[in-house]
C-alpha positions, 0 to 999 in steps of 0.5 A, spaced: 922 645 854 919 651 851 925 653 847 925 646 845 918 646 842 919 652 839 926 649 835 922 643 833 916 648 830 921 651 826 925 645 824 918 642 822 916 649 818 922 649 814 921 641 812 914 643 810 917 649 806 922 644 803 918 639 801 912 643 798 907 642 804 906 650 804 906 651 797 900 655 793 898 648 790 895 641 792 898 635 788 894 629 786 899 624 783 897 617 779 890 618 778 887 613 773 883 616 768 880 609 765 876 604 768 880 598 771 877 593 765 880 598 760 887 599 763 892 596 759 898 599 762 897 601 769 903 605 770 902 609 764 895 611 763 894 615 769 895 623 770 898 628 775 893 633 777 896 640 781 891 645 783 892 652 786 890 652 793 887 659 792 880 660 789 876 655 785 873 655 778 881 656 776 882 654 768 886 647 767 892 646 762 892 639 760 899 638 759 903 632 755 910 632 756 915 630 751 919 624 749 918 622 742 912 618 743 916 613 746 919 615 753 914 620 756 914 621 763 908 625 766 912 626 773 918 630 769 913 635 768 911 637 775 916 643 776 912 646 770 906 644 773 907 647 780 909 654 777 903 654 773 899 652 779 902 658 783 899 663 778 892 660 779 892 655 773 891 648 775 895 643 771 894 636 769 900 632 767 898 626 762 901 620 762 900 615 756 902 609 753 909 609 749 912 606 742 918 603 742 925 607 741 930 602 740 934 607 736 935 611 743 935 605 748 935 597 746 931 595 752 925 600 749 923 595 744 916 594 745 910 598 745 904 601 741 903 605 735 898 611 733 893 612 735 893 609 741 897 615 745 892 620 743 886 615 745 889 615 752 889 623 751 882 623 749 880 618 755 884 623 760 880 629 757 874 625 758 876 624 765 878 631 767 871 633 764 867 629 768 871 630 775 871 638 774 867 639 780 870 634 784 877 638 784 874 645 783 877 647 776 873 650 771 870 645 765 869 651 761 876 653 762 880 647 759 886 649 755 891 643 752 898 644 750 905 640 750 912 639 749 915 636 743 911 629 742 906 632 746 906 638 742 904 634 736 898 630 740 895 637 743 895 640 736 892 633 733 887 632 738 884 639 738 884 639 730 882 632 728 875 631 731 875 623 731 878 622 738 874 626 742 868 625 739 869 617 740 869 619 748 863 623 747 866 630 747 867 636 742 874 638 740 871 645 741 871 644 748 878 647 749 879 655 750 886 655 747 892 650 744 899 651 746 903 646 742 911 647 744 916 645 739 913 639 736 912 637 729 906 637 725 906 634 718 909 627 719 910 626 712 915 632 712 918 629 719 919 623 716 922 626 709 927 630 714 930 624 718 930 620 711 935 625 708 939 627 715 945 624 717 941 618 721 936 616 716 935 610 720 931 614 724 925 614 719 924 607 720 926 606 727 923 612 730 917 615 725 915 608 722 915 605 729 910 610 732 906 612 726 906 606 721 910 605 714 905 608 709 904 615 707 897 615 708 898 613 716 903 620 716 897 624 713 892 622 718 897 623 724 898 630 722 895 636 725 896 640 719 891 635 715 886 638 719 887 646 719 880 646 716 878 645 723 881 651 726 876 654 731 880 656 738 886 661 739 893 658 738 899 659 741 905 656 737 912 656 741 918 653 738 926 653 740 931 653 735 932 646 733 924 645 731 924 652 728 923 649 721 917 644 723 913 650 726 915 655 721 911 650 716 905 649 720 905 657 721 905 658 713 900 653 712 895 656 717 897 663 713 893 659 707 887 659 711 882 665 713 884 663 721 888 669 724 887 667 732 894 665 732 901 667 736 907 665 734 913 665 738 920 663 736 926 662 742 932 662 737 937 662 742 934 656 746 935 649 743 930 644 744 932 641 751 934 648 753 927 651 752 924 645 756 929 647 762 927 654 761 919 653 762 920 647 767 926 650 772 927 657 771 924 662 776 923 667 771 921 665 764 918 670 758 916 663 755 912 661 761 909 668 762 907 668 755 903 662 756 900 664 762 898 671 759 895 667 753 891 663 758 888 669 762 887 672 756 882 667 753 878 665 758 
């Protein structure tokens, strides 16, 4: 009987390890960041929160996943979130409403336009700010970042004060910004696609997200608001998005702001860099992000 109990204990222990119950983090999934009366898409306007188990008052990385503003899935960012939590950094993986993307999938034919995505992100930041004591992370240790379309949103909300001001916060509340593999000048992004091998993407992708006026593109571009640069930036790019990141870097160089690290993963494609950050046990790019957070607390 004793042997049977011991065997069952070993099996349960192995199961717990397999399913993450004994990992160095706690997960809170599907937390709504809006009041019931404010939610327009209940499945999207939520966040997942991954917390380190050790200590308290740990920094928080607010992370916005990629997906062309149209098929972002906060749940796909959980591997990345867990790896940061194992290093003592809480992560909030943000969901937001989505734009149509019939160019990718004919069923993705409805959705919203800018600035609805970033208004959701602002609402999530407010919720995270107000619930810091409840979950134990440091409201004075907020960082924001994202991949691809999430990189654009993280940079924009950090530089254009409009969206956080609307929820009673300042864009200066962040300790640092970590945009990874995004586009930061929508005018340029639209032009590149218009002159590419798939010019229809200028309309079906960019205009579906941001509208069809040049002024719409300008207002939606982080590069428009470089005069608001005030906190450290870690800019990371893969080989596919190199030109977009280089344009951002060069425009920053025309200002007096100098607190920016730039890292180019020349050997990795767009998808390869995301997989490297999310799944590789050893990632120099993830280590650079962790070091950036720890250095700027």
